[in-house]
C-alpha angles and dihedrals in degrees: 000000000000124000097256092053091048093050093046092049092047092050093049092049091047092050092049091049092048094048094047091048093055092050098255115163129182114251112268098025105113095326095107111096122217116278128219118256109291135207110208114210138165118040100007095154099069122106089248092053090050090050089049093050092048092049093047090052090051087054090051093245112157113235110198137152091246099042122158089248126040108215112195114198122204123215109277116238124202116210122193124199122185115220125201135032130311121263098042117121093213120045139164120252125197113211122194125186115199134182137166125232133192124191120199129180111236097213098059102009090237116155115236089180124013117199097324115175117225124185146184125198141186141174125231133181113228134183102222091202093063103067098179094052089042092057092046092051092049092047093050091047091050091051090051091049091051090055093045093049091049088053091050090053091051090049089051092049090048091052089053091049091051091049095052 
């Protein structure tokens, strides 16, 4: 092992040890409090809704038809924007997945959130001449965006739970 590799490894290990000793945790690892029982309504058949349901179940959140909160999911929309000039075989694409959510308390029908739009976005570089790879890259990016948007919805629900 050369000296640079040893120093880099030592610094990374020291930083990890220091951060763990002071109680640092990465966002999303154990920081999400439990949520009240939820009723999911609206577009519950989209990939994003399935990701949301799976993640809520992992967090031991009860999903039931008569949940304390009614969470209405809008239909996710994927927007693509090409970046860069024309005539280049490879170009960057910005993908943004958006969906609306509404959260209503069941006991008094009060809206905690009314049609709020949440989004997740990413950039990918695609060679427009290679169609198979292009489709795979777009598909992988869309799956990642579905997971990220589901996490954003959970973060938003957690913020509501902390405020009430």
